[in-house]
Phi, psi and omega in degrees: 000128186283143174278137174297143180287141180246135178279087190297317192287326185289316180300318173293322180298324183277323176300310184294321184287330177296319177301312181300311173297314180305324180270354183067036182252126174284160175304317181297316171300313175308313174311312182298315182290325180291321178300322181294340178248013172088014178254114181277120182213147177261160174301315179294324176300311180301318181290327175291320173301310177296321181293312182286321185085011181254092178218160183285155177294325171307319186284323182290322173298315176304317175298310184297317183294321178300330180260004172086024180277122179252342170222154187227125180265117181265017171284108184307327185291337183266356183259358183251000000 
């Protein structure tokens, strides 16, 4: 039985966007919060990363830390 293919880039994009929406944090505010923890990113650069869903695990952890996320639910049904 074949295992279904998972679109990992889309999944991380949805996870990060969900956390931003859940906390009411805009992309502009995320850029500011990232700067506060020493991560330099432009609003355009962040937008491009979120559109593509291609960013490193380290960048995602930095974003989650910047928004105060300490736990992450990976259940797809609850991220939509």
